[in-house]
FILO-254880 format. One record per residue (C-alpha): residue number from 1; residue in three letters; x, y, z negated. Coordinates in steps of 0.02 Angstrom, whole numbers, plus 50000, padded with zeros to 5 digits. Layout:
# residues N
  pos  code     xx     yy     zz
  NUM   ALA      X      Y      Z
...
# end
This chain:
# residues 522
  pos  code     xx     yy     zz
    1   MET  47157  49167  51395
    2   ASP  47037  49104  51289
    3   GLU  47101  48941  51183
    4   SER  46939  48839  51192
    5   PHE  46938  48837  51384
    6   ILE  47133  48810  51398
    7   LEU  47102  48641  51282
    8   GLN  46958  48611  51383
    9   GLN  47071  48611  51519
   10   LEU  47201  48500  51426
   11   LYS  47071  48347  51387
   12   LYS  46991  48352  51537
   13   HIS  47159  48362  51678
   14   PHE  47264  48232  51533
   15   SER  47142  48176  51392
   16   TYR  47237  48234  51262
   17   ASP  47105  48331  51108
   18   GLN  47256  48438  51028
   19   PHE  47400  48526  51058
   20   ARG  47583  48525  50996
   21   THR  47664  48627  50917
   22   GLY  47727  48777  51024
   23   GLN  47626  48704  51201
   24   LEU  47486  48813  51176
   25   GLU  47596  48959  51148
   26   ILE  47684  48920  51290
   27   ILE  47561  48901  51420
   28   GLN  47443  49050  51350
   29   SER  47614  49177  51387
   30   VAL  47651  49080  51569
   31   LEU  47436  49109  51612
   32   ALA  47464  49287  51564
   33   GLU  47617  49286  51681
   34   HIS  47748  49335  51568
   35   ASP  47935  49284  51607
   36   THR  47947  49139  51458
   37   LEU  48093  49046  51385
   38   ALA  48049  48886  51275
   39   VAL  48161  48792  51176
   40   LEU  48080  48655  51104
   41   PRO  48150  48483  51020
   42   THR  48159  48320  51130
   43   GLY  47998  48235  51144
   44   THR  47865  48343  51091
   45   GLY  47812  48365  51273
   46   LYS  47880  48503  51364
   47   SER  47816  48436  51526
   48   ILE  47642  48494  51470
   49   CYS  47674  48682  51454
   50   TYR  47683  48689  51659
   51   GLN  47594  48549  51728
   52   LEU  47434  48610  51637
   53   PRO  47491  48814  51690
   54   ALA  47508  48728  51867
   55   LEU  47341  48644  51861
   56   MET  47247  48819  51827
   57   LEU  47324  48930  51921
   58   LYS  47288  48959  52102
   59   GLY  47456  48943  52190
   60   THR  47608  48811  52203
   61   THR  47703  48771  52065
   62   ILE  47893  48732  52092
   63   ILE  47982  48648  51955
   64   VAL  48197  48616  51971
   65   SER  48229  48473  51883
   66   PRO  48416  48387  51871
   67   LEU  48371  48233  51897
   68   ILE  48285  48122  52030
   69   SER  48242  47968  51922
   70   LEU  48167  48121  51807
   71   MET  48065  48169  51971
   72   ILE  48010  48020  52004
   73   ASP  47935  47971  51856
   74   GLN  47833  48144  51827
   75   VAL  47760  48123  52004
   76   LYS  47716  47943  51954
   77   GLU  47646  47988  51810
   78   LEU  47513  48118  51853
   79   HIS  47498  48013  51974
   80   ALA  47436  47900  51845
   81   LYS  47316  48034  51793
   82   HIS  47250  48053  51962
   83   ILE  47321  48219  51967
   84   LYS  47378  48190  52187
   85   LYS  47425  48334  52230
   86   VAL  47602  48323  52187
   87   VAL  47772  48281  52276
   88   ALA  47928  48265  52222
   89   ILE  48070  48315  52360
   90   THR  48217  48222  52353
   91   SER  48385  48179  52456
   92   PHE  48315  48008  52446
   93   MET  48208  48039  52583
   94   ASN  48203  48023  52752
   95   TYR  48186  48137  52898
   96   GLN  48023  48073  52940
   97   GLU  47958  48067  52768
   98   ARG  48014  48247  52729
   99   GLN  47940  48305  52883
  100   LYS  47779  48206  52825
  101   VAL  47788  48333  52686
  102   PHE  47833  48487  52752
  103   ALA  47688  48457  52878
  104   ASN  47560  48458  52714
  105   ILE  47668  48582  52605
  106   GLN  47528  48697  52580
  107   SER  47410  48561  52496
  108   TYR  47541  48543  52320
  109   LYS  47515  48578  52187
  110   MET  47678  48541  52089
  111   ILE  47821  48516  52209
  112   PHE  47971  48456  52088
  113   ILE  48175  48469  52161
  114   SER  48336  48489  52117
  115   PRO  48440  48635  52111
  116   GLU  48558  48584  52252
  117   LEU  48415  48558  52383
  118   LEU  48362  48721  52344
  119   GLN  48508  48776  52436
  120   TYR  48483  48705  52589
  121   ALA  48379  48856  52703
  122   SER  48277  48735  52780
  123   ILE  48192  48688  52621
  124   ILE  48172  48886  52587
  125   ARG  48076  48926  52745
  126   GLN  47977  48806  52698
  127   LEU  47932  48861  52528
  128   LYS  47916  49018  52575
  129   LYS  47765  48979  52690
  130   LEU  47697  48944  52489
  131   SER  47597  49066  52378
  132   VAL  47723  49033  52230
  133   SER  47633  49045  52045
  134   LEU  47758  48995  51929
  135   PHE  47926  48931  51964
  136   VAL  47985  48812  51834
  137   ILE  48178  48765  51791
  138   ASP  48165  48606  51666
  139   GLU  48338  48581  51558
  140   ALA  48371  48760  51594
  141   HIS  48547  48760  51461
  142   CYS  48591  48697  51627
  143   ILE  48614  48873  51688
  144   SER  48741  48931  51575
  145   GLN  48895  48900  51582
  146   TRP  48928  48901  51414
  147   GLY  48786  48740  51403
  148   HIS  48827  48583  51373
  149   ALA  48775  48504  51539
  150   PHE  48818  48677  51671
  151   ARG  48779  48647  51859
  152   PRO  48813  48765  51964
  153   ASP  48678  48773  52072
  154   TYR  48537  48810  51938
  155   LEU  48656  48984  51944
  156   ARG  48614  49014  52120
  157   LEU  48391  48987  52058
  158   VAL  48401  49191  52037
  159   HIS  48433  49216  52225
  160   VAL  48291  49083  52247
  161   ILE  48165  49146  52135
  162   HIS  48189  49323  52254
  163   GLN  48168  49264  52403
  164   LEU  47999  49142  52325
  165   ASN  47929  49343  52298
  166   HIS  47954  49327  52102
  167   PRO  47850  49210  52032
  168   THR  47834  49213  51853
  169   VAL  47974  49120  51770
  170   LEU  47954  48967  51649
  171   ALA  48114  48908  51571
  172   LEU  48114  48747  51481
  173   SER  48285  48660  51352
  174   ALA  48278  48566  51208
  175   THR  48459  48623  51161
  176   ALA  48490  48808  51202
  177   PRO  48563  48917  51063
  178   PRO  48544  49092  51044
  179   HIS  48699  49152  51146
  180   VAL  48638  49022  51284
  181   GLN  48460  49091  51259
  182   THR  48550  49251  51315
  183   HIS  48650  49190  51452
  184   ILE  48493  49111  51525
  185   GLU  48409  49270  51527
  186   GLN  48555  49357  51612
  187   ALA  48601  49232  51759
  188   LEU  48398  49238  51792
  189   HIS  48403  49442  51805
  190   ARG  48255  49411  51679
  191   PRO  48305  49511  51517
  192   SER  48140  49557  51443
  193   MET  48074  49367  51429
  194   LYS  47969  49303  51330
  195   ARG  48029  49182  51196
  196   PHE  47962  49032  51108
  197   ILE  48103  48958  50984
  198   TYR  48048  48793  50894
  199   PRO  48163  48719  50764
  200   MET  48222  48570  50843
  201   ASP  48274  48450  50714
  202   ARG  48188  48285  50710
  203   LEU  48124  48238  50551
  204   ASN  48111  48019  50586
  205   ILE  48307  48027  50665
  206   GLY  48423  47946  50525
  207   LEU  48588  48012  50552
  208   PHE  48738  47893  50491
  209   VAL  48923  47902  50523
  210   LYS  49000  47735  50481
  211   LYS  49200  47760  50474
  212   VAL  49300  47591  50555
  213   SER  49482  47598  50585
  214   SER  49505  47536  50783
  215   ASP  49414  47504  50911
  216   ASN  49394  47321  50880
  217   ASP  49300  47370  50736
  218   LYS  49162  47474  50825
  219   ASN  49159  47323  50935
  220   GLU  49136  47232  50776
  221   ALA  49009  47346  50716
  222   LEU  48902  47338  50875
  223   PHE  48876  47158  50888
  224   GLN  48833  47162  50718
  225   LEU  48695  47329  50762
  226   THR  48637  47235  50907
  227   SER  48601  47055  50834
  228   ALA  48520  47175  50686
  229   TYR  48402  47255  50767
  230   HIS  48303  47191  50920
  231   VAL  48248  47380  50997
  232   PRO  48262  47462  51140
  233   THR  48453  47553  51131
  234   LEU  48575  47668  51177
  235   ILE  48759  47683  51159
  236   TYR  48865  47813  51218
  237   PHE  49027  47810  51288
  238   SER  49155  47947  51337
  239   SER  49234  47827  51452
  240   ARG  49150  47764  51593
  241   ALA  49271  47616  51596
  242   GLN  49234  47561  51405
  243   ALA  49066  47577  51436
  244   GLU  49071  47431  51580
  245   GLU  49198  47345  51474
  246   THR  49075  47348  51321
  247   ALA  48927  47327  51401
  248   GLN  49016  47158  51495
  249   LEU  49065  47088  51302
  250   LEU  48896  47116  51262
  251   ARG  48834  47015  51390
  252   GLU  48948  46898  51347
  253   SER  48891  46897  51152
  254   PHE  48696  46880  51175
  255   VAL  48616  46741  51300
  256   ASN  48444  46836  51255
  257   ARG  48468  47006  51274
  258   SER  48468  47116  51446
  259   VAL  48622  47214  51438
  260   ALA  48670  47389  51564
  261   PHE  48792  47505  51591
  262   TYR  48767  47662  51663
  263   HIS  48873  47806  51717
  264   GLY  48878  47936  51851
  265   GLU  49000  47865  51963
  266   MET  48866  47733  51998
  267   GLU  48779  47725  52173
  268   GLN  48654  47841  52152
  269   THR  48503  47695  52185
  270   ASP  48591  47600  52033
  271   ARG  48573  47718  51913
  272   ILE  48387  47752  51970
  273   THR  48372  47554  51956
  274   VAL  48453  47533  51788
  275   GLN  48338  47686  51737
  276   GLN  48175  47587  51768
  277   GLN  48223  47440  51702
  278   PHE  48238  47503  51527
  279   MET  48094  47630  51557
  280   ASN  48005  47451  51608
  281   ASP  48087  47379  51442
  282   GLN  48178  47271  51557
  283   ILE  48332  47304  51485
  284   ASP  48369  47314  51303
  285   ILE  48527  47395  51282
  286   ILE  48638  47530  51397
  287   CYS  48820  47566  51381
  288   CYS  48825  47750  51439
  289   THR  48906  47905  51474
  290   SER  48825  48064  51459
  291   ALA  48750  48056  51610
  292   PHE  48612  47941  51546
  293   GLY  48459  48022  51465
  294   MET  48409  48174  51521
  295   GLY  48223  48190  51521
  296   ILE  48189  47996  51496
  297   ASN  48005  47978  51405
  298   LYS  48037  47793  51326
  299   GLY  47946  47831  51172
  300   ASN  47994  47653  51088
  301   ILE  48189  47705  51089
  302   ARG  48237  47667  50900
  303   LEU  48432  47654  50902
  304   VAL  48560  47768  50959
  305   ILE  48738  47731  50943
  306   HIS  48884  47846  50985
  307   TYR  49044  47751  51031
  308   HIS  49120  47918  51060
  309   PHE  49082  48086  50988
  310   PRO  49039  48198  51093
  311   GLY  49133  48358  51130
  312   GLN  49022  48457  51046
  313   LEU  48849  48472  50918
  314   GLU  48724  48544  51083
  315   SER  48740  48353  51173
  316   PHE  48745  48261  51002
  317   ILE  48579  48321  50967
  318   GLN  48522  48310  51153
  319   GLU  48594  48104  51157
  320   ILE  48517  48061  50995
  321   GLY  48334  48165  51023
  322   ARG  48304  48022  51153
  323   ALA  48256  47909  50994
  324   GLY  48083  47888  50908
  325   ARG  48015  48010  51026
  326   ASP  47835  47917  50986
  327   GLY  47849  47970  50797
  328   LYS  47909  47831  50721
  329   GLN  48067  47790  50622
  330   SER  48233  47770  50727
  331   VAL  48422  47788  50697
  332   SER  48564  47859  50744
  333   ILE  48750  47797  50689
  334   VAL  48913  47864  50738
  335   LEU  49050  47728  50742
  336   GLN  49223  47836  50685
  337   ALA  49383  47806  50700
  338   PRO  49567  47876  50675
  339   PHE  49620  48010  50818
  340   ASP  49449  48006  50918
  341   HIS  49457  48167  50929
  342   ALA  49599  48132  51070
  343   LEU  49500  48084  51200
  344   PRO  49364  48240  51221
  345   GLN  49545  48343  51206
  346   TYR  49608  48248  51337
  347   PHE  49442  48277  51418
  348   LEU  49443  48442  51398
  349   GLU  49604  48474  51477
  350   GLN  49542  48386  51644
  351   GLU  49386  48466  51657
  352   LEU  49465  48647  51735
  353   PRO  49589  48667  51851
  354   THR  49776  48726  51814
  355   ASP  49821  48921  51854
  356   GLU  49930  48862  51985
  357   THR  49805  48757  52064
  358   ILE  49700  48902  52046
  359   ASP  49852  49035  52148
  360   HIS  49866  48892  52286
  361   ILE  49672  48858  52314
  362   ILE  49670  49083  52330
  363   THR  49823  49085  52421
  364   PHE  49746  48946  52571
  365   LEU  49608  49031  52581
  366   GLN  49655  49197  52617
  367   GLY  49737  49107  52759
  368   GLN  49570  49054  52802
  369   SER  49482  49224  52794
  370   LYS  49321  49278  52907
  371   LYS  49304  49072  52940
  372   VAL  49150  48979  52888
  373   PHE  49183  48848  52731
  374   ASN  49141  48686  52793
  375   GLN  49170  48520  52737
  376   GLU  49337  48516  52796
  377   HIS  49386  48638  52684
  378   GLU  49305  48564  52552
  379   LYS  49388  48402  52578
  380   TYR  49564  48476  52610
  381   ILE  49560  48580  52447
  382   ARG  49478  48424  52349
  383   GLU  49623  48305  52427
  384   THR  49774  48409  52410
  385   PHE  49744  48490  52239
  386   GLN  49657  48326  52182
  387   LEU  49515  48410  52093
  388   THR  49381  48331  52017
  389   GLU  49228  48334  52045
  390   THR  49198  48436  51893
  391   GLN  49357  48544  51926
  392   TRP  49279  48567  52106
  393   ARG  49129  48630  52055
  394   PHE  49183  48752  51935
  395   MET  49289  48814  52067
  396   ARG  49176  48835  52205
  397   TYR  49061  48929  52092
  398   GLN  49220  49057  52056
  399   LEU  49253  49084  52239
  400   GLU  49063  49141  52251
  401   PHE  49048  49228  52106
  402   HIS  49204  49323  52125
  403   GLY  49154  49347  52306
  404   MET  49285  49252  52403
  405   ILE  49156  49156  52491
  406   LYS  48990  49213  52551
  407   GLU  48855  49158  52639
  408   ASN  48966  49019  52667
  409   ILE  49106  49152  52747
  410   ILE  49278  49146  52710
  411   GLN  49309  49336  52647
  412   SER  49450  49438  52655
  413   ILE  49553  49426  52491
  414   GLU  49652  49602  52464
  415   SER  49708  49549  52265
  416   ILE  49737  49398  52262
  417   ALA  49816  49444  52094
  418   VAL  49650  49527  52043
  419   ASN  49537  49373  52101
  420   SER  49664  49254  52014
  421   THR  49659  49340  51870
  422   SER  49474  49339  51840
  423   ILE  49461  49180  51881
  424   LYS  49596  49121  51760
  425   ASN  49520  49227  51634
  426   THR  49362  49134  51633
  427   ARG  49438  48965  51626
  428   LEU  49528  49031  51474
  429   ARG  49373  49053  51392
  430   ARG  49296  48913  51453
  431   ILE  49419  48805  51346
  432   TYR  49422  48927  51191
  433   ASP  49229  48884  51180
  434   HIS  49263  48701  51218
  435   GLN  49382  48704  51097
  436   LYS  49273  48785  50954
  437   ASN  49130  48660  50986
  438   LEU  49248  48531  50979
  439   SER  49317  48592  50794
  440   MET  49132  48588  50773
  441   ALA  49094  48419  50794
  442   GLN  49243  48361  50707
  443   THR  49195  48458  50553
  444   TRP  49037  48401  50550
  445   LEU  49100  48218  50560
  446   GLU  49195  48240  50411
  447   GLU  49071  48329  50314
  448   THR  49018  48272  50132
  449   ASP  48855  48374  50126
  450   CYS  48680  48320  50204
  451   LEU  48745  48288  50370
  452   ARG  48562  48335  50436
  453   LYS  48562  48486  50373
  454   LYS  48738  48556  50417
  455   LEU  48693  48486  50597
  456   TYR  48544  48608  50635
  457   LEU  48598  48756  50533
  458   HIS  48733  48807  50669
  459   PHE  48571  48806  50766
  460   GLN  48428  48875  50682
  461   ASP  48385  48994  50510
  462   ASP  48306  48833  50437
  463   TYR  48294  48613  50444
  464   THR  48170  48500  50338
  465   GLU  48233  48413  50220
  466   VAL  48179  48227  50220
  467   THR  48168  48087  50080
  468   HIS  48173  47942  50180
  469   LEU  48327  47897  50287
  470   CYS  48429  48050  50297
  471   CYS  48607  48027  50318
  472   SER  48749  47952  50265
  473   ASN  48788  48054  50120
  474   CYS  48609  48067  50060
  475   HIS  48617  47916  49970
  476   THR  48541  47791  50099
  477   SER  48592  47677  50234
  478   TYR  48552  47607  50378
  479   ASN  48532  47440  50311
  480   ASP  48382  47519  50204
  481   TRP  48299  47526  50379
  482   LYS  48151  47412  50395
  483   LEU  48086  47406  50580
  484   GLU  47874  47426  50582
  485   GLU  47904  47349  50765
  486   ALA  48013  47207  50831
  487   THR  48021  47240  51044
  488   LYS  48031  47098  51163
  489   PRO  48104  47121  51325
  490   THR  47957  47097  51450
  491   VAL  47987  46965  51593
  492   TYR  47971  47038  51763
  493   SER  47945  46924  51915
  494   LEU  48014  47081  52041
  495   SER  48167  47083  52082
  496   TRP  48267  47242  52057
  497   GLU  48240  47285  52257
  498   LYS  48080  47257  52280
  499   HIS  48040  47358  52121
  500   LEU  48161  47516  52165
  501   GLN  48048  47495  52347
  502   GLN  47892  47513  52274
  503   LEU  47971  47656  52155
  504   LEU  48030  47754  52294
  505   GLN  47899  47716  52419
  506   LEU  48044  47653  52546
  507   GLY  48012  47527  52706
  508   VAL  48143  47370  52697
  509   ALA  48121  47265  52812
  510   ASN  48188  47117  52757
  511   GLU  48108  47067  52561
  512   PRO  48264  46999  52451
  513   LYS  48251  46838  52384
  514   ARG  48195  46819  52192
  515   THR  48323  46846  52068
  516   ASN  48298  46834  51902
  517   SER  48459  46947  51882
  518   THR  48376  47139  51773
  519   HIS  48547  47203  51837
  520   VAL  48660  47260  51972
  521   THR  48826  47274  51945
  522   LYS  48951  47338  52085
# end
């Protein structure tokens, strides 16, 4: 399609005068009905790559998104641009709200939905009424078992695409190295996707490693950094408990800074509340696990601190990429203490079920042959074998992949040994892959050469040198960082309950009394 016409549509719908790197090429590929895989750095405008085509194509665009809060934000932003024919179908909707959407399903140009909800037959029946012209998979690295944020329901999207008569597919990610790109194509059964892969290095983020001797030293460094830099800040932890404890420590240390914690075990409404308050500058500092940040479109995050380093460099790139999305100078600081490597190693060992547990689960299912696999079966397995949610997600997908559960029916298991060995081999491969990633991360932390160079050359052929605030190995320090702006939190009079009510458009019978609290603690 003609470039000038596409640019005209960009100006009409989004008031932008030009495209960012990669956007035009990806949009042209999608409009030409090519299945497309695009890897663009965090904060470079991936959403335009599907939002503009969605408005230009005749049919409906389905956008698969991993987070409810991300979907809500995108719908809200589109509404603000007077693009009204968009909706997010979420688990927050009650029966009446969902039925209202279904009654008007054919009026929407864009429908945001999670991969989990796409497993419901009732929702697929509604979507099959549509002429789906584009099927978008955001955060597509979640498809890959070898990526850093594997979500098994993403692997089931290939069946959804088939049920929707094979619309054009656009898979988007900010961190998908070549082997993950290949696995995405394989998982979607689309080996000929047009690939648009752009460098992921962010020139405006300085990379610094600060070596300390203990957790007490880390806490002291956190206090100094957050005292010196009054900017929106993310502090990443591997431990949920430590994220909560440190948030409380910082709250007690500051009377004029708002601090919150965020992790995956919080109630969903609390997670959304914290995220929205951070977006609205009501929270200055978030102590979080890797559960926070995917899809966050906040331009003025300036400081990302890693109290614990993640188990792989892909996660690190994703997390630091949340800083400086507006292009202004930002800083990443890793606090490294001796024996820090023990924590990711521990989590690696806890992530997957043991070989013995795999054998026991398969034996149990053999005795349940031909029965419907229901919540009672899941509850029994998880409680009996003390499986974490991550362990169960891995096991459930393997049971389906190897044909032991098919269309929610437990199948006859002719050879326990064959099935068990296959799952164990997959487990070993994942352990080996994670150990390799962990080794790469530890090697990078001990690097004496340019940290930027060594980080990005793991994933791409080249990197861009910077002359100012490069890294702690290039004769510079984060102490050289001069803030372009001093941000202060905006004080909102709305209580968090009222604010959440407005965001989710939920009816609340009695409005709670006004409160000055900006954070909810369960």
